[in-house]
N, C-alpha and C positions, 0 to 999 in steps of 0.2 A: 503496499499500498504506496506511496507518495502520498506527499504533504498536503499535495488536496486533498485526497481523497478521507484524508484523516483530516482533513479540517472541515468539511461535507458532513463526515459518517458526524460529527462528535455536532455541528447545528440539529442535524441530521434528529441524534441522539437527545440533544437539551427539549427537540420541540415536540413527540413525536413525546411524551408525558405531558401538554399542556392540552385543557381542556376546553370545550367547542374549538376546535379549530376550523376554519374558517374556510370552505372547499376554493378549492380552485378556479375559475370565475367559464365558462364555457363562453368558449371565443364563436362565436356568431357567424357562417356564412356572408362573409358580403358578396351583394348584388351589385351594386350603386354607389359608384363612389366616382364625384365631381371632383375638375382640381383645376386650374388657370395655365398650373405648371407641367401639368404631365399629357405627354401622347400618347396618337391613338395607339394600342399598342397592339393592334395588331399590321401595325407601318413599324417592320422593323427600323426599317433602315433612320423613320425621324426617332424611333425612339433614343437606337441610337450616338444620335444627332446631338438631341437633347442632355443624355448624359454628360454626352464630351463641351457639351453650349455651359452645361452650370457646373461638372469637375471643373473644367475651368475658369470658371466666375469665381470656385468659392480659394483657390489658388491653389488649385490638383494641377500637376504636368501630368500628361497625354505623351505618353512612343508608340506607335504602332508597327515596331519591328527592332531586332538588336538593334543596328545603327544609331540606333536614335539614343538610344535604352543604353548605347556605351560613352556613345560622348556625350549624356548629360550626366552619366560620372563619372565620369572623366571631367570636366567644368563642375564640378561639385569637389575636384581633389579625395578623388576616394581611392586605399588599397586598397582593404580587410573591408568582410564582410559572411554572410551568415546565409546559405541559395538551401533551400527548400528540400530535404533528397527526393521527397519527389517529383520537381520539377527539374530538368537537364542545365545542366548545371556550361557545357558546351561557352557559350560565348558568353563568360565569363573566364575560360583561364587562359592561363596565361596571361590580362590583361592585369585578376586585378589577384593578392590571393586570396583564399575562400576557404570556410567552412565545409561539408557541407552537415557533419553533424551537430545540434549546437549546445552552446558552454554557455550556463552562466555565467563561472568565474572570468570567459573571457568577453563578459557583453560591452563594459567599459572598450572594448576592441573595433566594438564593430564595427565600422563606418553606415555598414547599408546591409541591410535586415528583407531578401526575398522571399516573398508566400503566398501563397493563391489567396486568391478570393472565389468566397464563393459563392458573386452577386452583383452587379451594382440597383440600383435600383431613381431611374430616368430623373422622377420631378427634383426629387433633394440630389442629385450629384454627388451621389454616398457606394461606397463597394461598401458590399457585405464579408465581414469575418467574420470563421465557427469554428469553433472548436473542432470539427468533424473535417474540420479541411484545413484548420492552422490550429494544429496543440502544440509548437507554441509561441504560443503568445505575448512573448518576451519579444522575441524576433519579428514580428511586428512592431511595436513600441517602444522599445526600447534605442537600438540605433538616433541619427539622423533625419537617414535616409528611405526610410519601410517601398521598397520597389513588389506593389501588386500583382500578382499578373490575371489576366481576367479578358473571361472567354462573353466572348457578345452577345452569342448567344441566351447566355444565364441576364442578360439586360432585362430587370425587368419594367414597364410603363411607370405603374405606379407600390405606393409601398404596400396597401391589399392587397397586393398579386404580390410579391412577394412573403409577406408574414406565413402564406400558411406551408410556403418551402422551408421554412421555419426547423418545420418539428416538434422532432424532443432535447435538440444543439440544449445540452446547462447555459452555451453562452454566443452571445453573436454581439457583433459590435458594428456598428454607422463607420463609417470612414471617412467625412466629407471635409478636404483639403486635411491639408497642415493644422495643427492644433491651435486656438485660440486666444486669451485672454484676457483680458487688459486690466487695466489697475481702481482707486480711486477717478483716475483723474480723464482714463479716459484714453489713455496710448495706449494701442495693440503688439502686443508682443505677439508670434506664431515659436512652435517649438517646448516651450514648456513643461506642458502636460504630456510632450507624442514627439514619435519630429516632427522636424518645423519639414522635411523637402517627404509633401508625397506624392510619391511615381507610379502611375497608373501603365501600365505590359497592356495594351488592348489584342489581346489572339485573334 
């Protein structure tokens, strides 16, 4: 049992003895959702184009091939990174120092992390990361640069279209560009609570 499983086992043990626990809500099937930001879900080109537009609008970087990705990583002066073992690392070999096994001890040495995206949502310009497809979430959250490999066929027009696909995954993260925070004076700072550069590699 790893640390995460031990923590959740303790939470379950502590809550099992509580009286009158509230049952999880039943999610009704959404039959009609209107959004001025969502494209027609039957028009794949419009769905992909809308995602690209909003993703870039929130500060995300979009690349479509290895050449563009490598050029961007070199422009950002990246030298070492982690590439999820479910993905090919051929594009990175020779150009960067690559780890295929994620090491928490070395997390501060990674300039970038490359993980799989489970999908994306066009109306909000967000990529979806789940435990099922991104088991080493720290590799997507800790390095300054995160590269999410996204299959364009998994982009959904609306959030309501994507939710049923989350299933029972225990952790779903929606990433809409680099992390942003502002102090009381309203000064926006990026990269405080996560990567400062979010790259979507659309395949």
